[in-house]
C-alpha positions as CSV (number, residue, x, y, z in Angstrom):
1,M,64.9,17.6,-62.4
2,S,61.6,15.9,-63.6
3,I,58.2,17.0,-62.4
4,D,57.9,13.8,-60.2
5,G,61.2,14.7,-58.5
6,R,59.9,18.2,-57.8
7,V,56.6,16.9,-56.5
8,D,58.4,14.5,-54.2
9,L,60.7,17.3,-53.0
10,L,57.7,19.5,-52.3
11,E,56.0,16.7,-50.3
12,R,59.1,16.0,-48.3
13,A,59.6,19.7,-47.5
14,G,56.0,19.8,-46.3
15,A,56.6,16.8,-44.1
16,V,59.8,18.1,-42.6
17,G,58.7,21.7,-42.3
18,P,57.3,21.3,-38.7
19,V,60.7,20.5,-37.4
20,V,61.4,24.2,-37.0
21,P,58.3,25.0,-34.9
22,V,59.0,21.9,-32.8
23,A,62.5,23.2,-32.1
24,L,61.2,26.7,-31.4
25,S,58.6,25.4,-29.0
26,G,61.5,25.1,-26.5
27,L,62.1,28.9,-26.9
28,A,58.4,29.5,-26.2
29,G,58.4,27.2,-23.2
30,R,61.5,28.8,-21.7
31,G,60.0,32.3,-22.1
32,L,56.6,31.3,-20.6
33,L,57.9,30.3,-17.1
34,G,61.5,31.5,-16.8
35,S,64.2,30.1,-14.6
36,T,64.4,26.3,-14.0
37,A,60.8,25.6,-14.6
38,G,61.1,27.3,-18.0
39,W,63.9,25.0,-19.0
40,A,61.8,22.0,-17.9
41,L,58.8,23.2,-19.8
42,A,61.0,23.8,-22.9
43,A,62.3,20.2,-22.7
44,V,58.9,18.7,-22.2
45,L,57.4,20.8,-25.1
46,V,60.2,19.8,-27.5
47,V,60.0,16.1,-26.6
48,V,56.2,15.9,-26.6
49,L,55.7,17.9,-29.8
50,G,58.6,16.0,-31.5
51,A,57.1,12.7,-30.6
52,L,53.6,13.7,-31.9
53,W,55.2,15.0,-35.1
54,L,57.2,11.8,-35.6
55,L,54.2,9.5,-34.8
56,A,51.3,11.2,-36.6
57,L,52.6,13.9,-39.0
58,T,55.4,12.3,-41.0
59,P,54.5,10.4,-44.1
60,W,56.8,7.5,-43.3
61,S,55.3,6.9,-39.9
62,R,53.3,3.7,-39.2
63,Y,50.6,5.7,-37.3
64,R,50.4,8.7,-39.8
65,L,47.2,10.6,-40.4
66,P,45.7,10.9,-43.9
67,R,47.6,13.3,-46.1
68,H,45.3,16.4,-46.0
69,T,44.5,15.8,-42.3
70,R,48.2,15.6,-41.6
71,A,48.7,18.9,-43.4
72,V,46.0,20.7,-41.4
73,A,47.3,19.2,-38.1
74,A,50.9,20.3,-38.9
75,A,49.7,23.8,-39.8
76,A,47.8,23.9,-36.5
77,L,51.0,22.9,-34.7
78,C,52.9,25.6,-36.4
79,V,50.3,28.3,-35.6
80,G,50.0,27.1,-32.0
81,V,53.7,27.4,-31.5
82,G,53.6,30.8,-33.2
83,L,51.0,31.9,-30.7
84,L,53.2,30.8,-27.8
85,L,56.1,32.6,-29.3
86,T,54.1,35.8,-29.7
87,M,53.0,35.5,-26.0
88,T,56.7,35.4,-25.1
89,G,57.7,38.3,-27.3
90,H,59.5,36.4,-30.0
91,F,57.7,37.9,-33.0
92,W,60.1,37.1,-35.8
93,A,60.2,33.4,-34.7
94,A,56.4,33.5,-34.5
95,A,56.2,34.9,-38.1
96,L,58.6,32.1,-39.2
97,C,56.3,29.5,-37.6
98,V,53.2,30.9,-39.2
99,A,54.9,31.0,-42.6
100,I,56.0,27.4,-42.3
101,G,52.4,26.5,-41.2
102,A,51.0,28.2,-44.4
103,F,53.5,26.3,-46.6
104,V,52.7,23.0,-44.8
105,A,49.0,23.5,-45.2
106,L,49.4,24.3,-48.9
107,S,51.9,21.7,-49.9
108,P,49.5,18.8,-50.6
109,G,47.4,20.9,-52.8
110,L,50.4,22.3,-54.6
111,A,51.7,18.8,-55.2
112,D,48.4,17.7,-56.6
113,R,48.3,20.6,-58.9
114,A,51.8,19.9,-60.1
115,R,50.9,16.3,-60.8
116,E,47.9,17.4,-62.8
117,G,49.9,19.8,-64.8
118,A,52.5,17.3,-65.8
C-alpha cells in the first residue's frame, strides 16, 4: 500500500472513530436514568449525537467543520461520552471512548506528518 493510501486510511479511521462513542452513549443514557426513561434517554442520545456526528464531524458532510476543529470536536464528543460512561460505572467502555478520542484528536497531525515524510 502506498503512503497516500495509508494517509487516506488514517484520515477515514479518524472520521469514523466516533461511531463507537455515539453507540455507547445509549449505554450511558440507559444507566443514568434506568427503567423506561433510561431507554428513552438512550434513544435520544444516540439519535442526537449520531446526527451531530453525521452533519458536522464527517469529512464528506456538506456542513462539516474545518479539519482540525472537527478533530477536537470529535475528541470532545468521545471524552464526554466517556465521562457519562464513568458516571454509570462502565469503566472499560469509558476507557475505550477516551482512547478513541485520543486517536481522533491525533489523526490529522499524524496524517500531515505522514504526508511530509513521503
